[in-house]
C-alpha positions as a Markdown table, in Angstrom:
| # | Residue | x | y | z |
|---|---|---|---|---|
| 1 | Unk | -32.1 | -3.2 | -15.9 |
| 2 | Unk | -28.6 | -4.2 | -16.9 |
| 3 | Unk | -27.6 | -0.5 | -16.9 |
| 4 | Unk | -28.7 | -0.2 | -13.3 |
| 5 | Unk | -26.5 | -2.9 | -11.7 |
| 6 | Unk | -23.2 | -0.9 | -11.8 |
| 7 | Unk | -24.8 | 1.9 | -10.0 |
| 8 | Unk | -26.3 | -0.4 | -7.4 |
| 9 | Unk | -22.9 | -2.1 | -7.0 |
| 10 | Unk | -21.2 | 1.2 | -6.5 |
| 11 | Unk | -23.7 | 2.3 | -3.8 |
| 12 | Unk | -23.7 | -1.0 | -1.8 |
| 13 | Unk | -20.4 | -0.4 | 0.0 |
| 14 | Unk | -21.5 | 3.1 | 1.0 |
| 15 | Unk | -24.8 | 1.8 | 2.2 |
| 16 | Unk | -23.0 | -0.9 | 4.1 |
| 17 | Unk | -20.8 | 1.6 | 5.8 |
| 18 | Unk | -23.7 | 3.8 | 6.6 |
| 19 | Unk | -25.5 | 0.9 | 8.3 |
| 20 | Unk | -22.4 | 0.0 | 10.3 |
| 21 | Unk | -22.0 | 3.7 | 11.4 |
| 22 | Unk | -25.6 | 3.7 | 12.5 |
| 23 | Unk | -25.1 | 0.5 | 14.5 |
| 24 | Unk | -22.0 | 1.9 | 16.2 |
| 25 | Unk | -23.6 | 5.2 | 17.0 |
| 26 | Unk | -26.7 | 3.5 | 18.3 |
| 27 | Unk | -24.6 | 1.4 | 20.7 |
| 28 | Unk | -22.5 | 4.3 | 21.8 |
| 29 | Unk | -25.6 | 6.4 | 22.6 |
| 30 | Unk | -27.2 | 3.5 | 24.4 |
| 31 | Unk | -24.0 | 2.9 | 26.4 |
| 32 | Unk | -23.9 | 6.6 | 27.3 |
| 33 | Unk | -27.5 | 6.5 | 28.4 |
| 34 | Unk | -26.9 | 3.5 | 30.6 |
| 35 | Unk | -23.7 | 5.1 | 32.1 |
| 36 | Unk | -25.6 | 8.3 | 33.0 |
| 37 | Unk | -28.3 | 6.2 | 34.7 |
| 38 | Unk | -25.8 | 4.2 | 36.6 |
| 39 | Unk | -23.9 | 7.4 | 37.6 |
| 40 | Unk | -27.1 | 9.1 | 38.8 |
| 41 | Unk | -28.0 | 6.0 | 40.9 |
| 42 | Unk | -24.5 | 6.0 | 42.4 |
| 43 | Unk | -24.8 | 9.7 | 43.2 |
| 44 | Unk | -28.2 | 9.1 | 44.8 |
| 45 | Unk | -26.7 | 6.3 | 46.9 |
| 46 | Unk | -23.8 | 8.4 | 48.0 |
| 47 | Unk | -26.2 | 11.3 | 48.9 |
| 48 | Unk | -28.3 | 9.0 | 51.0 |
| 49 | Unk | -25.2 | 7.6 | 52.8 |
| 50 | Unk | -24.1 | 11.2 | 53.5 |
| 51 | Unk | -27.5 | 12.0 | 54.9 |
| 52 | Unk | -27.5 | 8.9 | 57.0 |
| 53 | Unk | -24.0 | 9.5 | 58.5 |
| 54 | Unk | -23.5 | 13.3 | 58.5 |
| 55 | Unk | -20.5 | 13.0 | 60.9 |
| 56 | Unk | -18.4 | 11.1 | 58.4 |
| 57 | Unk | -16.6 | 13.1 | 55.8 |
| 58 | Unk | -15.8 | 11.7 | 52.4 |
| 59 | Unk | -12.3 | 12.1 | 51.1 |
C-alpha cells in the first residue's frame, strides 16, 4: 500500500482540475440553456406585440 500513495498523490491534482472543469462546463451549459429560453420568450413576446399592433414598425 505504501507504493500506491505516490501514484495517488500524482493523480489528485489532475482529478481536481478535471472536477473543476466539469463544474465550469456544467454551469456554462446551464447558463446557455437559460439564455436560449429567455431569448425565445423575448422573441415570442415581440412577435405577439407585432401581431397586436401591425401598424407600428420596429426600428
